C-alpha positions in Angstrom: 0.0 0.0 0.0 1.5 3.3 -1.0 1.6 6.3 1.3 -1.2 8.2 -0.6 -3.5 5.2 -0.5 -2.8 4.7 3.3 -3.6 8.4 3.9 -6.9 8.1 2.0 -7.9 4.9 3.9 -7.1 6.7 7.2 -9.2 9.7 6.1 -12.2 7.6 5.2 -11.9 5.7 8.5 -11.8 9.1 10.3 -14.8 10.3 8.4 -16.7 7.2 9.5 -15.8 7.9 13.1 -16.9 11.5 12.8 -20.1 10.3 11.1 -20.9 7.8 13.9 -20.2 10.4 16.6 -22.4 13.0 14.9 -25.2 10.5 14.5 -25.0 9.5 18.2 -24.6 13.0 19.5 -27.2 14.9 17.5 -28.8 12.6 15.0 -26.8 14.3 12.2 -26.2 12.1 9.1 -22.9 12.3 7.2 -22.7 10.5 3.9 -19.2 9.8 2.7 -18.1 8.8 -0.9 -14.7 8.1 -2.4 -14.1 8.3 -6.1 -10.7 6.8 -6.7 -10.8 7.4 -10.5 -10.6 11.2 -9.9 -9.2 11.4 -6.4 -12.3 12.9 -4.8 -13.7 12.4 -1.3 -17.1 13.9 -0.5 -18.9 14.3 2.8 -22.5 15.4 2.8 -23.9 16.5 6.1 -27.6 16.6 7.0 -28.0 18.3 10.4 -30.4 16.4 12.7 -30.8 13.6 10.2 -31.5 12.9 6.5 -34.8 13.7 4.9 -35.7 13.8 1.3 -35.3 17.4 -0.2 -33.7 18.6 3.1 -31.0 21.2 2.9 -27.5 19.9 3.5 -23.9 20.9 3.3 -21.4 19.1 1.1 -17.6 19.2 1.6 -15.3 17.9 -1.1 -11.6 17.5 -1.5 -9.7 16.6 -4.8 -6.5 14.9 -3.9 -3.2 15.7 -5.6 -0.3 13.3 -6.1 2.1 14.4 -3.4 1.5 12.7 0.0 2.5 15.8 1.8 0.0 17.9 -0.1 -2.6 15.1 0.3 -2.1 15.2 4.1 -2.5 19.0 4.1 -5.6 18.9 2.0 -7.2 16.2 4.1 -6.4 18.0 7.3 -8.1 21.1 6.0 -11.1 19.0 4.7 -11.6 17.3 8.1 -11.2 20.6 10.0 -14.0 22.2 7.9 -16.3 19.3 8.6 -15.5 19.2 12.3 -16.0 23.0 12.5 -19.3 22.7 10.7 -20.5 19.9 13.0 -19.3 22.0 16.0 -21.3 24.9 14.9 -24.3 22.6 14.6 -23.8 21.6 18.2 -23.5 25.3 19.1 -26.8 26.0 17.2 -28.5 23.1 19.0 -27.3 24.4 22.4 -28.5 27.9 21.5 -31.9 26.5 20.5 -32.1 24.5 23.8 -31.2 27.7 25.7 -33.8 29.7 23.9 -36.4 26.9 24.6 -35.5 27.0 28.3 -35.8 30.8 28.3 -39.2 30.6 26.5 -40.3 28.1 29.2 -39.2 30.5 32.0 -41.0 33.4 30.3 -44.2 31.3 29.8 -44.2 30.4 33.5 -43.6 34.1 34.4 -46.5 35.2 32.1 -48.7 32.6 33.8 -48.0 34.1 37.2 -48.7 37.6 35.9 -52.0 36.5 34.3 -53.0 34.8 37.6 -52.2 38.0 39.5 -54.2 40.1 37.0 -57.2 37.7 37.2 -57.1 37.9 41.0 -57.0 41.7 40.9 -60.0 41.7 38.5 -61.9 39.4 40.8 -61.2 41.6 43.8 -62.4 44.7 41.8 -65.6 42.9 40.8 -66.2 41.8 44.4 -65.6 45.4 45.6 -68.2 46.6 43.0 -70.7 44.1 44.2 -70.3 44.7 48.0 -69.9 48.5 47.9 -71.1 49.9 44.6 -71.5 53.5 45.7 -67.9 53.8 46.9 -66.6 52.7 43.5 -68.2 55.6 41.5 -66.4 58.7 40.7 -67.9 61.9 42.1 -69.1 62.9 38.6 -70.8 59.6 38.1 -72.8 59.5 41.3 -76.5 59.9 40.9 
């Protein structure tokens, strides 16, 4: 096995590891393809899982002949995918944080509504028990 071929095999294995971790961590699907006839590796990422017609991001690398250049290309390629998946984790965390904040605000709104309803009930009771005290001077008969 020549050095270039070994680097490519290691890369595909690393992509499989990244794919498995992404699937386990966030349900993200990563499809990997290797086209040896043209030296192309593709990774297509579907955040939160594949669905037909769902938007996705595709990363590609065309490999050149020199093993040193191949290694550099592959490192850049993997770094872009890992950064993209990391940003997806960040987006998921931000969404969870926003959901938590929305839940806190919903509970706070519920408390405010209960206080407002209680105040309205108290006003209605006051009108029923002492109606003459609740009129303005100009409205009194």
